[in-house]
C-alpha positions as CSV (number, residue, x, y, z in Angstrom):
1,X,10.2,3.9,-16.1
2,X,6.5,4.9,-16.7
3,X,5.6,6.8,-19.5
4,X,5.1,9.6,-17.7
5,X,8.7,9.8,-16.1
6,X,10.4,9.0,-19.8
7,X,8.0,12.4,-20.3
8,X,9.1,14.3,-17.7
9,X,12.4,13.6,-18.6
10,X,12.4,14.7,-21.5
11,X,10.5,18.2,-20.7
12,X,13.0,18.7,-17.7
13,X,16.1,18.4,-20.0
14,X,14.6,21.2,-22.6
15,X,12.9,23.3,-19.6
16,X,15.8,23.3,-17.1
17,X,18.6,25.5,-18.9
18,X,15.4,28.3,-19.2
19,X,14.0,28.0,-15.9
20,X,17.7,28.5,-13.9
21,X,17.5,31.5,-16.0
22,X,14.5,33.3,-14.7
23,X,15.3,31.8,-11.3
24,X,19.2,33.6,-11.8
25,X,17.2,36.5,-12.4
26,X,15.0,36.4,-9.6
27,X,17.7,35.9,-6.9
28,X,21.4,36.8,-8.5
29,X,23.1,33.8,-7.1
30,X,23.7,30.7,-10.0
31,X,23.6,28.3,-7.1
32,X,20.5,29.2,-5.7
33,X,18.8,29.2,-8.9
34,X,20.0,25.8,-9.5
35,X,18.6,25.2,-6.2
36,X,15.2,26.9,-7.0
37,X,15.1,25.3,-10.4
38,X,15.4,21.9,-9.0
39,X,13.0,22.3,-6.2
40,X,10.4,23.4,-9.0
41,X,11.0,20.2,-10.7
42,X,10.7,18.0,-8.0
43,X,7.7,19.8,-7.2
44,X,6.8,19.3,-11.1
45,X,7.6,15.5,-10.8
46,X,5.3,14.4,-7.8
47,X,2.6,15.9,-10.1
48,X,3.3,15.7,-13.6
49,X,0.4,12.9,-14.8
50,X,-2.0,15.9,-14.3
51,X,-0.2,18.8,-15.4
52,X,0.6,16.9,-18.6
53,X,-2.9,16.1,-19.3
54,X,-4.6,19.6,-18.0
55,X,-2.5,22.0,-18.4
56,X,0.6,24.3,-20.1
57,X,4.0,22.2,-18.8
58,X,5.9,25.8,-18.9
59,X,3.0,27.8,-17.2
60,X,2.9,25.6,-14.5
61,X,7.1,25.3,-14.1
62,X,7.1,29.0,-13.8
63,X,4.1,29.2,-11.6
64,X,5.9,27.0,-9.0
65,X,9.6,29.0,-9.5
66,X,7.8,31.6,-8.7
67,X,6.5,30.5,-5.3
68,X,9.8,29.0,-4.9
69,X,12.0,32.1,-4.8
70,X,9.1,33.8,-3.2
71,X,8.8,31.3,0.0
72,X,12.7,31.6,-0.2
73,X,12.2,35.3,0.2
74,X,9.6,35.3,3.3
75,X,11.4,32.9,5.8
76,X,13.5,34.7,8.1
77,X,16.5,32.5,7.8
78,X,17.1,32.9,4.2
79,X,18.1,36.7,4.7
80,X,21.9,36.1,3.6
81,X,24.4,39.2,2.8
82,X,25.3,38.6,-0.7
83,X,28.9,40.0,-1.6
84,X,30.1,41.6,-4.8
85,X,31.6,39.1,-6.8
86,X,32.0,39.2,-11.0
87,X,29.7,38.1,-13.3
88,X,30.2,34.9,-14.8
89,X,30.1,35.9,-18.6
90,X,30.0,38.7,-20.7
91,X,26.6,40.3,-22.0
92,X,26.3,39.0,-25.2
93,X,25.7,42.3,-26.9
94,X,29.3,43.8,-26.0
95,X,27.8,46.0,-23.3
96,X,29.2,43.6,-20.1
97,X,28.8,47.0,-17.9
98,X,24.8,47.6,-18.7
99,X,24.2,43.9,-17.6
100,X,25.8,44.0,-14.5
101,X,24.3,47.4,-13.7
102,X,20.9,46.0,-14.5
103,X,21.2,43.2,-12.6
104,X,22.3,45.0,-9.5
105,X,19.6,47.1,-9.9
106,X,17.1,44.1,-10.2
107,X,18.8,42.8,-6.9
108,X,17.5,46.3,-4.9
109,X,14.0,45.9,-5.8
110,X,11.9,44.1,-4.0
111,X,11.4,40.4,-4.5
112,X,7.4,40.9,-5.6
113,X,8.5,43.8,-7.9
114,X,11.5,41.9,-9.0
115,X,9.1,38.8,-9.9
116,X,7.4,40.9,-11.9
117,X,9.4,42.6,-14.1
118,X,11.5,39.7,-15.0
119,X,8.6,37.8,-16.1
120,X,6.7,40.7,-17.9
121,X,10.0,42.2,-19.3
122,X,12.3,39.3,-19.2
123,X,10.1,36.4,-20.2
124,X,7.9,38.2,-22.3
125,X,4.6,37.3,-20.4
126,X,1.2,39.4,-20.7
127,X,0.0,41.4,-17.7
128,X,-2.9,38.6,-17.3
129,X,-0.4,35.3,-17.2
130,X,1.9,37.3,-14.7
131,X,-1.2,38.2,-12.8
132,X,-2.1,34.2,-12.5
133,X,1.1,33.3,-11.7
134,X,1.2,35.6,-8.8
135,X,-2.6,35.0,-7.7
136,X,-3.1,38.8,-8.0
137,X,-4.8,41.1,-10.4
138,X,-3.9,42.6,-13.5
139,X,-4.3,46.3,-12.1
140,X,-2.0,45.0,-9.3
141,X,0.7,43.6,-11.9
142,X,0.2,46.9,-13.8
143,X,0.6,49.2,-11.1
144,X,3.8,46.9,-10.0
145,X,5.2,47.3,-13.0
146,X,5.3,50.9,-13.3
147,X,6.5,50.7,-9.7
148,X,8.9,48.2,-10.3
149,X,10.5,50.0,-13.7
150,X,10.2,54.1,-11.7
151,X,12.8,52.3,-9.1
152,X,14.7,51.1,-11.4
153,X,15.2,54.3,-13.2
154,X,15.7,55.8,-9.9
155,X,18.5,53.1,-9.7
156,X,20.0,53.6,-13.2
157,X,19.0,56.8,-14.7
158,X,16.2,57.2,-17.0
159,X,19.2,57.0,-20.3
160,X,19.9,53.4,-19.1
161,X,16.4,52.2,-19.4
162,X,16.0,52.3,-23.2
163,X,14.3,49.7,-24.5
164,X,13.7,47.8,-21.0
């Protein structure tokens, strides 16, 4: 293996869990999140020498993951019906019902709005970073953030969104 291969393996080992969590928030399916993560890492590997030298690998990885997710949503063959099932583990804050309720509400929001909310409020990315990742203007991110949060408020009730 080359030096680049070793560097990529180390990066992937560290970044994969974080990317998978983000993918899960986007798609609400751990197996599909793993597929998205693997696809994103495969795409990163192809361009790793260039990415490593010129760009932030984390920012690029998020961008690739987001594009993999949105591409999957656009394909008509990806329209699957997801059944209700118990979450894999409880929320660490002692209020698992709120976590499950929030995840279900996120599932009901349009994919692009969901991506903006996850990146802005879960990943704590700036408006400019989200705009760059999605290839839209900062004003679009602000508008869709507001629209997405309003949709969440409608789905959850205003009291559930305190602190989100």
